[in-house]
C-alpha positions as CSV (number, residue, x, y, z in Angstrom):
1,X,125.3,-191.4,-79.6
2,X,124.6,-189.7,-76.4
3,X,120.7,-190.2,-76.7
4,X,121.5,-194.2,-77.4
5,X,123.5,-194.0,-74.1
6,X,120.7,-192.7,-72.4
7,X,118.3,-195.2,-73.2
8,X,121.1,-197.6,-72.0
9,X,121.3,-196.7,-68.4
10,X,119.9,-198.6,-65.9
11,X,117.3,-196.7,-63.7
12,X,119.0,-198.1,-60.4
13,X,122.7,-198.3,-60.8
14,X,122.3,-195.2,-63.3
15,X,125.2,-196.8,-64.9
16,X,124.9,-198.6,-68.5
17,X,123.2,-202.0,-68.4
18,X,125.6,-205.1,-67.4
19,X,124.8,-208.4,-68.6
20,X,123.0,-210.4,-68.2
21,X,119.8,-207.5,-68.9
22,X,116.3,-208.8,-68.0
23,X,113.3,-207.5,-69.3
24,X,110.1,-206.9,-67.0
25,X,106.4,-207.5,-68.2
26,X,106.1,-203.6,-68.7
27,X,108.6,-204.2,-71.2
28,X,111.5,-201.8,-68.8
29,X,114.8,-203.4,-68.7
30,X,117.1,-203.9,-65.7
31,X,120.2,-205.5,-64.7
32,X,119.9,-208.8,-63.2
33,X,122.0,-207.7,-60.2
34,X,120.0,-204.2,-59.5
35,X,116.5,-206.3,-60.2
36,X,117.9,-209.0,-57.3
37,X,118.5,-206.1,-55.2
38,X,115.5,-204.3,-55.5
39,X,113.7,-207.5,-55.1
40,X,115.6,-208.6,-51.9
41,X,114.9,-205.2,-50.6
42,X,111.0,-205.2,-51.4
43,X,110.8,-208.9,-49.8
44,X,113.5,-208.9,-46.8
45,X,111.8,-211.9,-45.3
46,X,112.0,-214.4,-48.4
47,X,114.5,-217.2,-48.0
48,X,118.0,-216.5,-49.9
49,X,120.4,-218.9,-51.0
50,X,124.1,-217.7,-52.2
51,X,122.7,-214.1,-51.8
52,X,120.3,-214.4,-54.4
53,X,116.4,-214.7,-54.0
54,X,115.3,-218.2,-55.2
55,X,111.7,-218.4,-54.5
56,X,108.6,-216.3,-56.2
57,X,107.5,-212.9,-54.7
58,X,106.9,-209.5,-56.2
59,X,108.3,-206.2,-56.4
60,X,107.3,-202.9,-58.5
61,X,109.3,-201.6,-61.4
62,X,111.3,-198.3,-60.6
63,X,110.4,-196.8,-64.0
64,X,106.5,-197.2,-64.1
65,X,105.6,-199.1,-60.7
66,X,104.0,-201.9,-62.7
67,X,104.1,-204.7,-60.2
68,X,106.4,-207.7,-61.4
69,X,105.2,-211.1,-60.3
70,X,107.9,-213.8,-60.0
71,X,108.1,-217.5,-60.2
72,X,109.7,-220.0,-57.8
73,X,112.9,-219.1,-59.9
74,X,112.9,-215.4,-58.7
75,X,114.8,-213.0,-60.8
76,X,116.4,-215.7,-62.5
77,X,112.8,-216.8,-64.3
78,X,112.9,-213.4,-66.0
79,X,113.8,-213.4,-69.6
80,X,117.0,-211.8,-70.8
81,X,116.7,-209.2,-73.0
82,X,119.3,-210.1,-75.8
83,X,118.8,-207.1,-78.0
84,X,119.7,-204.7,-75.6
85,X,122.7,-206.8,-74.8
86,X,123.9,-206.7,-78.4
87,X,123.0,-202.9,-78.6
88,X,125.3,-202.5,-75.5
89,X,128.2,-204.6,-77.3
90,X,127.9,-203.0,-80.3
91,X,127.7,-199.3,-78.7
92,X,130.8,-200.5,-76.7
93,X,133.0,-201.5,-79.6
94,X,132.1,-198.4,-81.8
95,X,133.1,-196.2,-78.7
96,X,136.4,-198.2,-78.2
97,X,137.2,-197.8,-81.7
98,X,136.3,-194.2,-82.5
99,X,139.0,-191.8,-81.4
100,X,137.8,-190.3,-78.1
101,X,137.6,-186.4,-78.6
102,X,139.1,-184.1,-76.1
103,X,136.8,-183.8,-73.1
104,X,137.2,-181.1,-70.9
105,X,135.9,-182.0,-67.4
106,X,135.4,-179.8,-64.9
107,X,137.4,-181.3,-62.3
108,X,137.4,-179.4,-58.8
109,X,140.7,-177.7,-57.8
110,X,142.0,-177.4,-54.3
111,X,141.1,-174.3,-52.6
112,X,144.3,-174.1,-50.6
113,X,146.5,-175.4,-53.7
114,X,144.9,-173.8,-56.6
115,X,147.1,-175.4,-59.0
116,X,146.2,-178.9,-57.6
117,X,143.4,-181.3,-58.5
118,X,141.3,-182.9,-55.7
119,X,142.2,-186.7,-56.2
120,X,142.4,-188.0,-52.7
121,X,139.6,-188.3,-49.7
122,X,140.5,-187.7,-46.4
123,X,138.7,-190.5,-44.2
124,X,139.5,-188.6,-41.1
125,X,137.9,-185.4,-41.9
126,X,135.5,-186.9,-44.5
127,X,136.3,-184.5,-47.4
128,X,138.0,-184.6,-50.6
129,X,141.3,-183.1,-51.0
130,X,144.7,-182.7,-52.8
131,X,147.9,-184.5,-52.7
132,X,149.6,-181.4,-51.7
133,X,147.2,-180.8,-48.6
134,X,148.2,-184.6,-47.5
135,X,151.7,-184.0,-47.9
136,X,152.3,-180.5,-46.5
137,X,148.9,-179.3,-45.8
138,X,146.1,-179.6,-43.1
139,X,145.7,-183.5,-43.8
140,X,149.1,-184.6,-43.7
141,X,148.5,-186.6,-40.4
142,X,144.9,-188.0,-41.5
143,X,144.1,-191.1,-43.1
144,X,143.3,-190.8,-47.0
145,X,142.1,-193.1,-49.5
146,X,141.9,-192.8,-53.5
147,X,139.1,-190.9,-54.6
148,X,137.8,-193.4,-57.4
149,X,137.4,-196.2,-54.7
150,X,135.6,-193.8,-52.2
151,X,133.6,-192.8,-55.3
152,X,132.7,-196.4,-56.2
153,X,132.1,-197.4,-52.8
154,X,129.3,-194.2,-52.3
155,X,128.0,-194.7,-55.4
156,X,127.4,-198.4,-54.7
157,X,125.9,-197.4,-51.3
158,X,123.4,-194.8,-52.7
159,X,122.2,-197.4,-55.5
160,X,121.6,-199.8,-52.4
161,X,120.0,-197.1,-50.5
162,X,117.9,-196.2,-53.6
163,X,116.7,-199.5,-54.1
164,X,115.8,-199.9,-50.4
165,X,113.7,-196.8,-50.7
166,X,111.7,-198.1,-53.6
167,X,111.1,-201.5,-51.5
168,X,110.1,-199.1,-48.6
169,X,107.7,-197.0,-50.7
170,X,105.9,-200.1,-52.0
171,X,105.5,-201.4,-48.3
172,X,104.2,-198.1,-47.2
173,X,101.9,-198.0,-50.0
174,X,100.6,-201.6,-49.2
175,X,100.1,-200.2,-45.6
176,X,98.0,-197.4,-47.0
177,X,96.2,-199.4,-49.0
178,X,95.2,-201.8,-45.9
179,X,94.2,-198.9,-43.6
180,X,92.0,-197.4,-46.7
181,X,90.5,-201.0,-46.5
182,X,90.4,-200.9,-42.6
183,X,88.4,-197.5,-42.9
184,X,85.9,-199.0,-45.5
185,X,85.3,-201.9,-43.0
186,X,84.9,-199.6,-40.1
187,X,82.3,-197.9,-42.1
188,X,80.4,-200.8,-43.2
189,X,80.4,-202.4,-39.7
190,X,79.1,-199.3,-38.0
191,X,76.2,-199.2,-40.5
192,X,75.5,-202.6,-40.0
193,X,75.8,-202.6,-36.1
194,X,73.8,-199.3,-36.1
195,X,71.0,-201.3,-38.2
196,X,71.0,-203.8,-35.8
197,X,70.7,-201.7,-32.7
198,X,67.7,-199.7,-34.5
199,X,65.9,-203.1,-35.3
200,X,66.1,-204.4,-31.6
201,X,64.7,-201.1,-30.5
202,X,61.9,-201.1,-32.9
203,X,61.2,-204.8,-31.7
204,X,61.1,-203.1,-28.1
205,X,58.9,-200.6,-29.3
206,X,56.6,-203.1,-30.7
207,X,56.3,-204.8,-27.6
208,X,55.5,-201.6,-25.5
209,X,53.0,-201.1,-28.2
210,X,51.3,-204.5,-28.1
211,X,51.3,-204.4,-24.2
212,X,49.9,-200.9,-23.9
213,X,47.0,-202.1,-26.3
214,X,46.5,-205.2,-24.5
215,X,46.4,-203.2,-20.9
216,X,43.9,-200.5,-22.2
217,X,41.9,-203.2,-23.5
218,X,41.5,-204.5,-20.1
219,X,40.7,-201.3,-18.7
220,X,38.2,-200.4,-21.5
221,X,36.5,-203.9,-20.8
222,X,35.9,-203.2,-17.3
223,X,34.8,-199.8,-17.8
224,X,32.1,-200.5,-20.5
225,X,30.8,-203.6,-18.2
226,X,30.4,-201.1,-15.1
227,X,28.8,-198.6,-17.3
228,X,26.3,-201.2,-18.9
229,X,25.5,-202.1,-15.3
230,X,25.1,-198.7,-14.0
231,X,23.2,-197.6,-17.4
232,X,20.9,-200.9,-16.4
233,X,20.3,-199.9,-13.0
234,X,19.4,-196.3,-14.3
235,X,16.8,-197.4,-15.9
236,X,15.4,-199.8,-13.4
237,X,15.4,-196.9,-11.1
238,X,13.8,-194.6,-13.5
239,X,10.8,-197.5,-14.2
240,X,10.3,-197.5,-10.2
241,X,9.8,-193.6,-10.2
242,X,7.7,-193.6,-13.3
243,X,5.2,-196.2,-11.8
244,X,5.3,-194.5,-8.3
245,X,4.3,-191.1,-10.1
246,X,1.6,-192.7,-11.7
247,X,0.5,-194.1,-8.1
248,X,0.9,-190.9,-6.9
249,X,-1.4,-189.3,-9.4
250,X,-4.3,-191.8,-9.0
251,X,-3.8,-191.3,-5.4
252,X,-4.6,-187.6,-5.8
253,X,-7.4,-188.3,-8.1
254,X,-8.7,-190.7,-5.5
255,X,-8.7,-187.9,-3.1
256,X,-11.1,-185.9,-4.9
257,X,-13.7,-188.5,-5.0
258,X,-16.9,-187.0,-3.0
259,X,-18.6,-190.0,-2.5
260,X,-17.5,-192.2,0.5
261,X,-18.5,-195.6,-0.7
262,X,-16.6,-195.1,-3.6
263,X,-13.6,-193.5,-2.1
264,X,-13.2,-196.5,0.2
265,X,-13.9,-199.0,-2.3
266,X,-10.9,-197.4,-4.5
267,X,-8.3,-196.6,-1.5
268,X,-8.1,-200.2,-0.3
269,X,-6.2,-201.5,-3.7
270,X,-4.4,-198.1,-3.9
271,X,-3.1,-198.5,-0.5
272,X,-1.8,-201.5,-1.5
273,X,0.1,-200.6,-4.6
274,X,1.4,-197.7,-2.7
275,X,3.0,-200.1,0.1
276,X,4.3,-202.2,-2.6
277,X,5.9,-199.2,-4.5
278,X,7.3,-197.8,-1.2
279,X,9.5,-201.1,-0.9
280,X,12.9,-200.6,-2.5
281,X,14.2,-203.7,-1.5
282,X,14.1,-205.4,-4.8
283,X,16.4,-202.5,-6.3
284,X,20.2,-203.0,-6.2
285,X,22.2,-200.2,-4.6
286,X,25.9,-199.4,-5.9
287,X,28.6,-200.2,-3.4
288,X,30.9,-196.9,-2.3
289,X,33.9,-196.7,-4.7
290,X,32.5,-198.9,-7.4
291,X,33.1,-196.1,-9.7
292,X,37.1,-196.5,-8.7
293,X,39.4,-197.9,-11.4
294,X,42.5,-197.4,-9.4
295,X,43.3,-201.0,-9.2
296,X,44.5,-200.8,-12.9
297,X,47.6,-198.5,-11.6
298,X,50.9,-199.6,-13.0
299,X,54.7,-198.9,-11.9
300,X,57.4,-198.9,-14.2
301,X,60.3,-198.3,-11.8
302,X,61.9,-201.4,-12.4
303,X,61.4,-201.7,-16.2
304,X,62.8,-197.7,-16.2
305,X,65.7,-198.8,-14.0
306,X,66.2,-202.0,-16.6
307,X,66.0,-199.2,-19.7
308,X,68.5,-196.9,-18.1
309,X,71.0,-199.8,-18.1
310,X,70.5,-201.0,-21.5
311,X,74.1,-201.5,-22.6
312,X,76.3,-203.4,-25.2
313,X,76.3,-207.2,-24.8
314,X,79.5,-209.0,-23.8
315,X,81.1,-212.0,-25.3
316,X,79.8,-214.1,-22.2
317,X,76.7,-212.7,-22.8
318,X,76.1,-213.9,-26.3
319,X,77.1,-217.5,-25.3
320,X,73.8,-217.5,-23.4
321,X,71.4,-216.1,-25.8
322,X,69.2,-218.7,-27.4
323,X,68.5,-216.7,-30.4
324,X,70.6,-215.6,-33.3
325,X,73.9,-213.6,-32.1
326,X,73.4,-210.2,-32.0
327,X,75.6,-206.9,-31.2
328,X,72.9,-205.3,-28.7
329,X,72.0,-206.7,-25.5
330,X,68.5,-205.4,-25.0
331,X,68.5,-207.4,-21.6
332,X,70.2,-204.1,-20.1
333,X,71.5,-206.2,-17.2
334,X,74.3,-208.2,-18.9
335,X,72.2,-211.4,-19.5
336,X,71.1,-212.2,-16.0
337,X,67.9,-214.3,-17.4
338,X,70.1,-217.8,-16.5
339,X,70.3,-216.7,-12.9
340,X,66.7,-216.4,-12.5
341,X,66.1,-212.7,-13.0
342,X,63.4,-210.9,-15.0
343,X,64.4,-210.2,-18.7
344,X,62.8,-206.7,-18.4
345,X,63.3,-206.0,-22.1
346,X,61.9,-208.9,-24.1
347,X,59.6,-210.3,-21.6
348,X,56.0,-208.7,-21.6
349,X,55.2,-205.8,-19.0
350,X,54.1,-206.8,-15.7
351,X,50.4,-207.6,-15.2
352,X,48.1,-205.2,-14.0
353,X,47.0,-205.3,-10.0
354,X,44.2,-207.8,-10.3
355,X,40.9,-206.4,-10.2
356,X,38.4,-207.9,-7.6
357,X,35.6,-210.3,-9.4
358,X,32.7,-208.1,-10.4
359,X,30.7,-210.5,-8.2
360,X,31.9,-208.7,-5.1
361,X,31.6,-205.2,-6.6
362,X,27.8,-205.7,-7.5
363,X,25.7,-203.2,-5.3
364,X,24.0,-204.6,-2.4
365,X,20.3,-205.1,-2.2
366,X,18.5,-202.5,0.0
367,X,17.0,-204.2,3.4
């Protein structure tokens, strides 16, 4: 019978179940009053009516921590366990009908009056004592109360505190779950924002690479144009030198002619050719500094300052963007494009210093 009695003990009040006994979805049992107490402690902000919670809510079973969800009837919507109630009735009848064996209860004795049992409670000193201490002893001027009434009061208080702790534990567990979910959200949001930052910087790198190719193309184009022109001019001067060399060789051969008539006859056209060859006016000359390419110099001081000032966007910056909302302000100057300033990071790099037209840089003809 002792093992049966242990099965009929409520895990909240630690007493035998009192009617009505409710059965939870996890098949554990509770006194309805205890179930109502633990439910109220788990849901302190739900409206109550007559001291009982009548609206839906949830709490956890004190035995297995299974979550119990209630409908709008609250605890009164839980099914009664009539089998357990019948077993309790049968147990009580059997316990009352049989002769109770003599039980030796180890009741504590008074330390001052060794023959007296502790049967009262001193409210003033807050300690259990005996009747003799109240009449003749140290507690004769103190206020006392029956020990059983204090026992019941403290037992009820302890049960209530245990139920409250169960509810507090449930709330703390909920907070822990929320904090863990918040950690997961922070990690996911951090990964997403870092991906956006990398995407924006990759876009900036692509703009710089495109602009570098464009600017190098301009330099290469003029370089090739100048080289082609100088090479062509070199060929012209080479052809002219070769022609003069041939005329000079002809003149040397003419000087060796012994016949005066033949010499005079050959000299006249030769002198005319030498005069024509000595005239370099038809050959172009390269201006001083024609080989210089300094007009393609680039300054990135302004862009460098803008890059140094790159920072994350503020809320008012996002409202000014025409594109999709982003977490990174590649403008670097808090979105000042609306005020007429240059968007240094999204716009193309500044153009090179304009070169002079090639027509003004062509070599002058010699006079």
